[in-house]
ZADO-1210 file (C-alpha; in nm, 4 decimals, padded with zeros to 6 digits):
<atoms>
<atom x="00.2331" y="00.2698" z="-01.0591" code="UNK" pos="1"/>
<atom x="00.5920" y="00.4796" z="-00.9263" code="UNK" pos="2"/>
<atom x="00.8068" y="00.1774" z="-00.8670" code="UNK" pos="3"/>
<atom x="01.1369" y="00.3127" z="-00.6266" code="UNK" pos="4"/>
<atom x="01.4836" y="00.0990" z="-00.5001" code="UNK" pos="5"/>
<atom x="01.4670" y="00.0368" z="-00.1197" code="UNK" pos="6"/>
<atom x="01.7721" y="-00.1726" z="00.0879" code="UNK" pos="7"/>
<atom x="01.6257" y="-00.2616" z="00.4334" code="UNK" pos="8"/>
<atom x="01.8638" y="-00.4069" z="00.6967" code="UNK" pos="9"/>
<atom x="01.6058" y="-00.5979" z="00.7418" code="UNK" pos="10"/>
<atom x="01.5200" y="-00.9485" z="00.4942" code="UNK" pos="11"/>
<atom x="01.1498" y="-00.7692" z="00.3483" code="UNK" pos="12"/>
<atom x="00.8595" y="-01.0109" z="00.3101" code="UNK" pos="13"/>
<atom x="00.6413" y="-00.9449" z="-00.0322" code="UNK" pos="14"/>
<atom x="00.3612" y="-00.7183" z="00.0146" code="UNK" pos="15"/>
<atom x="00.5129" y="-00.5304" z="00.3036" code="UNK" pos="16"/>
<atom x="00.4153" y="-00.1774" z="00.4123" code="UNK" pos="17"/>
<atom x="00.8153" y="00.0103" z="00.4512" code="UNK" pos="18"/>
<atom x="00.8924" y="00.2742" z="00.6465" code="UNK" pos="19"/>
<atom x="01.1467" y="00.5245" z="00.5007" code="UNK" pos="20"/>
<atom x="01.4271" y="00.6497" z="00.6951" code="UNK" pos="21"/>
<atom x="01.6172" y="00.7735" z="00.4425" code="UNK" pos="22"/>
<atom x="01.7887" y="00.8309" z="00.0545" code="UNK" pos="23"/>
<atom x="02.1885" y="00.7028" z="-00.0257" code="UNK" pos="24"/>
<atom x="02.2233" y="00.7172" z="-00.3401" code="UNK" pos="25"/>
<atom x="01.8590" y="00.7592" z="-00.5071" code="UNK" pos="26"/>
<atom x="01.7776" y="00.4170" z="-00.2788" code="UNK" pos="27"/>
<atom x="01.5522" y="00.5048" z="-00.0845" code="UNK" pos="28"/>
<atom x="01.6129" y="00.3413" z="00.3350" code="UNK" pos="29"/>
<atom x="01.2865" y="00.1807" z="00.5152" code="UNK" pos="30"/>
<atom x="01.2538" y="-00.0835" z="00.7788" code="UNK" pos="31"/>
<atom x="00.9491" y="-00.2592" z="00.9128" code="UNK" pos="32"/>
<atom x="00.6994" y="00.0697" z="01.0330" code="UNK" pos="33"/>
<atom x="00.7927" y="00.1163" z="01.3784" code="UNK" pos="34"/>
<atom x="00.4466" y="00.3204" z="01.4439" code="UNK" pos="35"/>
<atom x="00.0872" y="00.2778" z="01.3899" code="UNK" pos="36"/>
<atom x="-00.1392" y="00.4739" z="01.1921" code="UNK" pos="37"/>
<atom x="00.2350" y="00.6328" z="00.9735" code="UNK" pos="38"/>
<atom x="00.1216" y="00.8521" z="00.7318" code="UNK" pos="39"/>
<atom x="00.1044" y="00.7839" z="00.3396" code="UNK" pos="40"/>
<atom x="00.3665" y="00.9998" z="00.2332" code="UNK" pos="41"/>
<atom x="00.6548" y="00.8245" z="00.4654" code="UNK" pos="42"/>
<atom x="00.6048" y="00.4816" z="00.3673" code="UNK" pos="43"/>
<atom x="00.6168" y="00.2160" z="00.0600" code="UNK" pos="44"/>
<atom x="00.4931" y="-00.1343" z="-00.0315" code="UNK" pos="45"/>
<atom x="00.7868" y="-00.4393" z="-00.1253" code="UNK" pos="46"/>
<atom x="00.6456" y="-00.5516" z="-00.4213" code="UNK" pos="47"/>
<atom x="00.5916" y="-00.9305" z="-00.5529" code="UNK" pos="48"/>
<atom x="00.9192" y="-01.0422" z="-00.4477" code="UNK" pos="49"/>
<atom x="01.1216" y="-01.0724" z="-00.1149" code="UNK" pos="50"/>
<atom x="01.3425" y="-00.8043" z="-00.0671" code="UNK" pos="51"/>
<atom x="01.6570" y="-00.9882" z="00.0927" code="UNK" pos="52"/>
<atom x="01.8274" y="-00.8023" z="00.4376" code="UNK" pos="53"/>
<atom x="02.0959" y="-00.5684" z="00.2789" code="UNK" pos="54"/>
<atom x="02.0578" y="-00.5864" z="-00.0951" code="UNK" pos="55"/>
<atom x="01.8542" y="-00.3367" z="-00.2808" code="UNK" pos="56"/>
<atom x="01.4644" y="-00.4162" z="-00.4074" code="UNK" pos="57"/>
<atom x="01.1753" y="-00.2882" z="-00.5688" code="UNK" pos="58"/>
<atom x="00.8468" y="-00.0647" z="-00.3422" code="UNK" pos="59"/>
<atom x="00.5838" y="00.0964" z="-00.5095" code="UNK" pos="60"/>
<atom x="00.4112" y="00.4614" z="-00.4036" code="UNK" pos="61"/>
<atom x="00.1019" y="00.3565" z="-00.1624" code="UNK" pos="62"/>
<atom x="-00.1430" y="00.5481" z="-00.4718" code="UNK" pos="63"/>
<atom x="-00.2813" y="00.2092" z="-00.4717" code="UNK" pos="64"/>
<atom x="-00.0387" y="-00.0397" z="-00.3888" code="UNK" pos="65"/>
<atom x="-00.0765" y="-00.3982" z="-00.2932" code="UNK" pos="66"/>
<atom x="-00.0567" y="-00.4544" z="00.1212" code="UNK" pos="67"/>
<atom x="-00.1025" y="-00.7272" z="00.3242" code="UNK" pos="68"/>
<atom x="-00.3427" y="-00.6287" z="00.5921" code="UNK" pos="69"/>
<atom x="-00.4111" y="-00.8249" z="00.9409" code="UNK" pos="70"/>
<atom x="-00.7438" y="-00.9005" z="00.9767" code="UNK" pos="71"/>
<atom x="-01.1091" y="-00.9242" z="00.8149" code="UNK" pos="72"/>
<atom x="-01.2243" y="-00.6101" z="00.6621" code="UNK" pos="73"/>
<atom x="-01.4807" y="-00.4853" z="00.4405" code="UNK" pos="74"/>
<atom x="-01.5264" y="-00.3160" z="00.1096" code="UNK" pos="75"/>
<atom x="-01.3285" y="00.0617" z="00.1776" code="UNK" pos="76"/>
<atom x="-01.2394" y="-00.0241" z="00.5196" code="UNK" pos="77"/>
<atom x="-00.9693" y="00.1575" z="00.6962" code="UNK" pos="78"/>
<atom x="-00.6407" y="00.0247" z="00.7716" code="UNK" pos="79"/>
<atom x="-00.3031" y="00.1952" z="00.8602" code="UNK" pos="80"/>
<atom x="-00.0458" y="00.0901" z="00.9925" code="UNK" pos="81"/>
<atom x="00.1390" y="-00.1486" z="01.2529" code="UNK" pos="82"/>
<atom x="00.4097" y="-00.1338" z="01.5040" code="UNK" pos="83"/>
<atom x="00.7034" y="-00.3497" z="01.3975" code="UNK" pos="84"/>
<atom x="00.4328" y="-00.5641" z="01.1327" code="UNK" pos="85"/>
<atom x="00.5221" y="-00.5820" z="00.7872" code="UNK" pos="86"/>
<atom x="00.1213" y="-00.5813" z="00.7586" code="UNK" pos="87"/>
<atom x="-00.1401" y="-00.2961" z="00.7784" code="UNK" pos="88"/>
<atom x="-00.3564" y="-00.3690" z="01.0355" code="UNK" pos="89"/>
<atom x="-00.7230" y="-00.2692" z="01.0520" code="UNK" pos="90"/>
<atom x="-00.8554" y="-00.0992" z="01.2475" code="UNK" pos="91"/>
<atom x="-00.5404" y="00.1909" z="01.2187" code="UNK" pos="92"/>
<atom x="-00.5721" y="00.5189" z="00.9797" code="UNK" pos="93"/>
<atom x="-00.3833" y="00.6010" z="00.7029" code="UNK" pos="94"/>
<atom x="-00.5475" y="00.3788" z="00.4630" code="UNK" pos="95"/>
<atom x="-00.8790" y="00.2229" z="00.2983" code="UNK" pos="96"/>
<atom x="-00.8336" y="-00.0466" z="00.0959" code="UNK" pos="97"/>
<atom x="-01.0723" y="-00.2460" z="-00.1373" code="UNK" pos="98"/>
<atom x="-00.9503" y="-00.6335" z="-00.1417" code="UNK" pos="99"/>
<atom x="-00.9026" y="-00.9524" z="-00.2717" code="UNK" pos="100"/>
<atom x="-00.8955" y="-01.2095" z="00.0887" code="UNK" pos="101"/>
<atom x="-00.6808" y="-01.5134" z="-00.0031" code="UNK" pos="102"/>
<atom x="-00.6480" y="-01.7887" z="00.2484" code="UNK" pos="103"/>
<atom x="-00.5197" y="-01.6604" z="00.5482" code="UNK" pos="104"/>
<atom x="-00.3305" y="-01.3969" z="00.4681" code="UNK" pos="105"/>
<atom x="-00.5465" y="-01.0775" z="00.3129" code="UNK" pos="106"/>
<atom x="-00.4156" y="-00.9600" z="-00.0217" code="UNK" pos="107"/>
<atom x="-00.5030" y="-00.5974" z="-00.0720" code="UNK" pos="108"/>
<atom x="-00.5454" y="-00.2922" z="-00.2875" code="UNK" pos="109"/>
<atom x="-00.5330" y="00.0225" z="-00.0630" code="UNK" pos="110"/>
<atom x="-00.5285" y="00.3721" z="-00.1105" code="UNK" pos="111"/>
<atom x="-00.3921" y="00.6713" z="00.0924" code="UNK" pos="112"/>
<atom x="-00.6264" y="00.8384" z="00.3406" code="UNK" pos="113"/>
<atom x="-00.4002" y="01.1176" z="00.3804" code="UNK" pos="114"/>
<atom x="-00.3277" y="01.1859" z="-00.0437" code="UNK" pos="115"/>
<atom x="-00.4105" y="01.5812" z="-00.1223" code="UNK" pos="116"/>
<atom x="-00.6758" y="01.4225" z="-00.3589" code="UNK" pos="117"/>
<atom x="-00.9672" y="01.2256" z="-00.3061" code="UNK" pos="118"/>
<atom x="-01.0327" y="00.9014" z="-00.4862" code="UNK" pos="119"/>
<atom x="-01.3922" y="00.7222" z="-00.6221" code="UNK" pos="120"/>
<atom x="-01.4032" y="00.3714" z="-00.6326" code="UNK" pos="121"/>
<atom x="-01.5988" y="00.3062" z="-00.9929" code="UNK" pos="122"/>
<atom x="-01.5337" y="-00.0506" z="-00.9727" code="UNK" pos="123"/>
<atom x="-01.4657" y="-00.3773" z="-00.7987" code="UNK" pos="124"/>
<atom x="-01.4198" y="-00.6877" z="-00.9463" code="UNK" pos="125"/>
<atom x="-01.3446" y="-01.0156" z="-00.7518" code="UNK" pos="126"/>
<atom x="-01.3431" y="-01.1761" z="-01.0869" code="UNK" pos="127"/>
<atom x="-01.0665" y="-01.0153" z="-01.2304" code="UNK" pos="128"/>
<atom x="-00.9359" y="-00.8816" z="-00.9010" code="UNK" pos="129"/>
<atom x="-00.9051" y="-00.5261" z="-01.0623" code="UNK" pos="130"/>
<atom x="-00.9964" y="-00.1687" z="-00.8724" code="UNK" pos="131"/>
<atom x="-01.0379" y="00.0748" z="-01.0998" code="UNK" pos="132"/>
<atom x="-01.0276" y="00.3860" z="-00.9282" code="UNK" pos="133"/>
<atom x="-01.1487" y="00.8007" z="-01.0017" code="UNK" pos="134"/>
<atom x="-00.8872" y="01.1095" z="-00.8385" code="UNK" pos="135"/>
<atom x="-01.1366" y="01.3422" z="-00.7535" code="UNK" pos="136"/>
<atom x="-01.0960" y="01.7376" z="-00.6271" code="UNK" pos="137"/>
<atom x="-01.2559" y="01.8332" z="-00.2868" code="UNK" pos="138"/>
<atom x="-01.5510" y="01.8867" z="-00.4537" code="UNK" pos="139"/>
<atom x="-01.5770" y="01.6334" z="-00.5681" code="UNK" pos="140"/>
<atom x="-01.5592" y="01.7138" z="-00.9097" code="UNK" pos="141"/>
<atom x="-01.3461" y="01.4240" z="-01.1651" code="UNK" pos="142"/>
<atom x="-00.9808" y="01.4946" z="-01.2465" code="UNK" pos="143"/>
<atom x="-00.9531" y="01.3581" z="-01.5485" code="UNK" pos="144"/>
<atom x="-00.7111" y="01.0470" z="-01.3766" code="UNK" pos="145"/>
<atom x="-00.8375" y="00.7080" z="-01.3976" code="UNK" pos="146"/>
<atom x="-00.6461" y="00.3850" z="-01.1636" code="UNK" pos="147"/>
<atom x="-00.6718" y="00.0534" z="-01.2532" code="UNK" pos="148"/>
<atom x="-00.4855" y="-00.2086" z="-01.0966" code="UNK" pos="149"/>
<atom x="-00.4914" y="-00.5833" z="-01.0935" code="UNK" pos="150"/>
<atom x="-00.4071" y="-00.7808" z="-00.7591" code="UNK" pos="151"/>
<atom x="-00.2102" y="-01.1022" z="-00.8350" code="UNK" pos="152"/>
<atom x="-00.1104" y="-01.3682" z="-00.5550" code="UNK" pos="153"/>
</atoms>
């Protein structure tokens, strides 16, 4: 999964949606999303580690990334950024969820809906917490790219 250096003026909780606001010496400047339904091209996700305010941390491409979501959801549920929220919000748009519920917090893997390629879920395993997704073109033909991701809680 592609990773990027990020910095924010606020503390960033694990698995947060991050809105890209700029670039400074190869470090993406990010903030808590300030609008509902932002495009995946402007979003990164933090990983399992917290990122302290004004320090450089690591974030990941939304191609397929773990993220926290609010609300209950079903396989292939649509969700998106929420204004002034680190979490994705069920009912908003921008991502499709493939996930695992973890107590009161819901940890999911997401795929952007506005990506240039489309994706088909090949398998989801709650036992191993993995999802296998295949990239397909507009006609539904395989591009030969398959992604397998595991969610750690």
